[in-house]
N, C-alpha and C positions, 0 to 999 in steps of 0.2 A: 582281508580287504574285500569290500563289497563292490561288485562290478555291475553296472547298470545295463539294462537291455540295449540302451542306445550305444554304449561302448562296444557291446558284443556285435551289434549290427555294423558298427563302424569298422571293427576289425575284419569282419567277414567281407565287407565291401572292398576294403583295401586289399585283402588277400586275393579277392577275385580279380581286381585290376592287375595285381602283380603277376598272377598266373596267366592272364590273357595277354598282357602287354609288357613282358619282361625285357627291358632294354639291354643292350650289349654290355658285357663285362668280361674283359680278359685281364687278369691280375698277374703281375710279375711275381714269380716265386723265387725264394732264396736258393742260390746255387753255390757250390763250394769253390768254384773256379771262375776266372774272368777270361778263359780261353774261348775262342770262337766255337760255337756249337753248330754241327753240320746236319745231323739227322736225329729224328726222334720217332720211336715206335713203341706203342703201349699195347698190351694184351688184355688189360682190364682197366677199370677206373683208377686202380692204385698201383699197378705193376707195369714198369716199362724201362726202356733203355734209351740213352742219349750217347751219341758218338761226338766227341769234341776234337779239337785240334791235337790234344795230347793224350787223352784217356777216354775209355768207355766208362759210363756211369750207369748205375741202376738204382731205381727207387721201388719200394714195396709199400709205401704209405702215401701215394698220391703226390709225390714231389716234396713232401715236408723234409725228408732226409734223403741223401744220395750217397751211395757206396762207390768209391773209386775202384775200377776194375782193370781192364786190360790196357797197357800202353799202346798207343796208336803210332805205328812206325811211319806212316805216310802223311802225317799232319792232317788227318780228317778223312772223310769218306763221302761217297754219293750213294752207297747201297747198304741198307740195313734192313733186316727183317726179323721180327720176333714171332716165333711160332707158338710158344706158350711160355709159362712163367719160368721154365727151366732151359728152354732151347731158343737160341738166337744166333744169327750170323751177320757178319758185316765184311766189307771189303774196303781197303784203304785206297787213297789216291794214287799211289805209286805203282800199283800192279804187283804187289807182293803176294797177293792171293786172298783167299777167303778164310776168315777166322770164325770159329764156331765154339759154342758152349752148350753143354747138356746138363749142367748142374747149377743153373741160375747165374752163372758168371763168375763163380769161384775160380774156375779154371777155363782158359781158352786155349785152343790149339788150331793149327792149320788144317783145314779140311781140303784145301786145294791150293796148289802153288803155280798153276798155269799162268803164263805171262799174258794176262789180259787186263784191260781197264774195265771194271764193273760199274755200271751206271744204275741198274735197277734190279731188284728181286721181287718176284710175285709168286705166291703159292696158291695152288688150287685147294689143297688140303694139307694136313700135317706132314705128308710124305712127298707129294709131287709139287715141285717148284721149278721156276724158270729164271734165267738171268739174261739181261740185255748187256752186251759187252762190245768193246772195240779192241782191235789189235794195238799193241804198243808200237809196232814198227811202221804201220801205215794207216791211211785213212780209207774211206769209201768201202768199208767192209763191216756189215752188220753181223755180229756173232750172237748166236743164241745157244745157251748152255742149259742143261736140264739135270735135276736130281730126282730120284725116285725113292730116296731113303732119308728124307728130312734134312738134306744138306750135308750129309756125311760124305758123299761122293758126287762128283760132277762130270758130265760128258758134253762135249760140243756136238750139237745135233744139226746145226745149220750155219752156213756162212753165206751171206747175201751181198752181192756186189751192189753198191749204192752209187748210181750214176750221178753226174753233174755235181760232184763234190758234196755228196750227201753226208759225208763224215761217217758216223757210226750210230748204232741203235742206242738212243738215249733213254727210252722207256718201253715197258712191255706190260701187257695186261691179258689175262685169260679169264673166261667166264665158266669154263669147265675143262676137262682133261684134253679136249681136242681143239676148241675154238679160241684163238688168241689174236692179238694185234701188237705190232711194234712200230715205233716212230723213230726216225733218225733225227739227228741234231738239226738238220736243215729242212725237216718237215715232210719227208717221204714216209707214207703210211703203207704198211704191209700187213697181210692177213694170212693166218694158217687155219686149216680145218682138219689137220692130221696130227695134232699134238706138237707142232713146232718143227717138223722135219722139212716141210716145204712151205715156202712163203710166196704170196702173190701180191704184186703192187696194186694198190687200190686208188689212192688219191694223193695229192700234194697239198700241204697247208700253206697258203700264201695270205698273210695278213694285209700286206700292202702291195699293190700292183708292181710287178718286176722286182720285188724284194722279199726274200724269205727270212722270216724272223725265227731265230733258234727256238726249238721245242725242248721243253724240260721234263714233261710228265704226260702220261697217257693213262686213262682209267675207263674201263667199261663196267657198267653196273648190270647189264643184261646183254643178250645177243644183239640187240638193236641200238641201245643207248650208250654212247661213249663221249669222252671229253679229251681234249689235248690243250695244254697250256704252255706258255713260254714267254719269251721277251728278252730284250737287251736294250740298255740305255733308255730311250724314250719310246720304244716300240713294244707295245703290249700285244700278247696273243692269247685268245681263248676261243676254241672252236668246238663245235658239237656236231655229232652225227646221230640220226634217228633211223638209219637204214643199214646198220651193221658196218659202217665205215666206207660204204661205196662212195658217198659224197660227204663233205664237211662244209659247214657254214661258220665263218668267223662271226663273233658277236661284238657289238658296240658296247664298250664298258663305260662310256661317258666320262665320268670323273676319274676313272682309273687308267687313262690313256698313257700315263708315264710310269706304269707299273710293270716290272719284270716279274712274272709269276713263276715261282719255283715248284710248287706242288699243288695238286688239287685233291680233295678228299670228299668224294660223293658217297653218301650212305645209300642212296637210291637215285632214280632218275630225276627226282625233284629236289632233294635236300642235299646241300653240300657246302664246302668252304674252299677258298684258295688262300695261299700265303705267298708273300714275296716282298719286293722292295720297290720304292719309287724314288723319284728325284728328291722328295722331301722327307723320306723316312720309311718306316715299316708299313706293310700293307696286309690287311686281313679283310676278307669279305665273305658274305654268306648269301646263298639263295635258297628259297623254299618253294620256288615255282619253276624249276628246271632251267634257270639262267635267264628267264625273261627280265628279272630284276636282280641286281646284286646290292646288298646292303653293306656299307662300309663299317667295319668293326675295329679299325686300327686304333691302338692305344695312342692318343694324341701326343703324349709326352715322349714317345719312343722315336728317336731320330735315326735308328738303324734298321736294316731290313731283316726279314725272316727267311730262313732257308728250308724249313721242313715243318709239316703239320701232321698230327695224328689225332683223329676223332674216334672216340670209343663208341659213342652213341650220339643221339641228338642233343645231349646236354654237356657231356664231359669231353674235353679235348685239350691238347697241348701243342704249342708251337715254340720253336727255338731259333736263335739267331746269334749274331756276333756278341763278343764280350760277355759270355756266360749268361746270356739272357734266355730265360724260359718263362713263358706265360701259360696260364691255365684258365679255363672257363668251366663253370659248373652250370651254366644256363644257356649253353649253345652260343655264347657270345652275343646274343640278342635276337633270337628267333621270335617272331611275333605271329600268333595265330596259325601255327604250322598245321593244325589239325582240321582246318576248314575243309580241305578236300578229302578228308578221311573220316567218314561218319562213324559215330560211336557204335560199337558192337559189344555184345555181352559175353561171347564165348568163342573159342576156336572152332571152326567148322570147315571141313573139306567136302565140297559138294561133288556129286556124281557128274562126270563129264557129259557134255551134250554136243552133238548127238553121240549115242552109244548103242550099237556098233558105229564106228567112224569110218569114213572113206572120202578123202584120205586125212582130213583134218577135224579137229574137235576143240571145244573150249573147256578149259579147266578153271574153276573158280574156287575161292576160299575166303574166309574172313578171319581177322585177328583182332582180339580185344586190346592188345598191347603192342608196342613197338618191340621188335626183336630181329635178330639175324635169322633169315628164313631161306630154306632150300626146298626146291620142288624138283624131284627127279623121276625119271621113267625107267622101269626095269622090265626085263623079259621074264619068262616063266622060270628060268633057272636062277634068277636073282642077279643077273649081270646088269650093270648100269648101262642104259642105252643113251640117255641124254640128260643133261642138267638144264632145266628151263629157267630156274631162278636160283641165285646164290648171292644174296645181298641183304642189307638191313632195310626193313620196311616198317613204316609207322603203322599204328592201329588203323584198320579200315577194311574195305572190301576190295578184292582183286580178281582179275580174270586174265588169262593168257591163252593164246592160240597155240595148239600143238599140231604140227604138220608131220604125219607119219608116212609120207609118200615114198621115202627111201627105205622103209622097213618092209619086212615080210608080213603077210597076214598071220594073225594069231592073237593070243591073249597077252596083254601087258598090264603092268601095275604102275600106278603113279603114287608117290609118297611125299607128303609135306612134313618138314621138320621146322618147328619154331620154338626155340627154347626147349622146354621139357615136353612140349606137345608133339606127338608123332601120330600120323594117321595115313592109312594106305587104302586105295580103292582099285578095283579091277576095271579094265576097259578092253574092248574087242575091236580088232582092226580087220575088216573084210574088204578085200580089193574087188 
């Protein structure tokens, strides 16, 4: 068949429009059960777990097929974490403990049977993880538990009294092995700088004067940038901090004022999604400018809410809800022009810090030609990790971060960037 130059130009033009202005699309996937689905976590575009009211399910082909795995004793869960394609953990509603698999879900066993309600799991790496908990027998006690062996064993490292009926810790987030945040059900925010052993009250989240809206989730993408979401009935909550949690500002969501947000998934300080329910049905929304604007991505035909969301990258993600409903997107649900603030670069480069020697602060910059999960860490001369400066997904572009070494001793240090298969290390000198 002969194709004219005009047809070729038309195809190229249409393709350009599609790549620059790809509108939202979340498509409902086939699921083998009509039970309520409570949590979803994926480790890649194709492999992930879902915990329902009756069973745990796993897919290895992007949701086309699902394997029924572990029976859920407590009729669902609020805490699920997938470490890799073989290792995952979850805790059921009724406080029976933590279930774990290390063979992809063929076999599950109890890793812990301590009498707690588990509300959130967050891992810093494949070994170090934290759990936000509440006691079964009483309220006003925020429990933090820790694992250092990938969830095989757990220990309670903190119990925080939450005044004014703060209930328990509903969410937890860490940016490295030392710095973390936890939020209680009624919006009390606490911070740790010693790996979770000691917690300091920072601020309270109040969406409406004299009324605290229940908090559901917390996520930090850097030591400064964090989010808290929640809501109940017609009271919606989304709050952001840009100073490490010292103060929080609630955001006006305009058309989402009747939305109860269940989870937020920020890939970096600018790009993210939230999922929940409103008075009229399911709710999905996306921001590509740090929450200045939120774009409604809700499937119009869906009259039920969403409970959980898992975004693998800026394009592929999953969300689940009641009656065996799971939705998938392969275009970010409708991100438009997300690269405007990220100029095109041709190669990975880690630049020399400036000034060098430093006293006491310096700027570290780098560029990335593709979006990827990126970590930037500082090490001493013995190879011990000193601090993690970046540990998040970032789009292609140029980046710069300030490193304050005032709490360190004078000497030689190394900073290393990891982005996909790219690894580069440079030396810097601190002179007091």
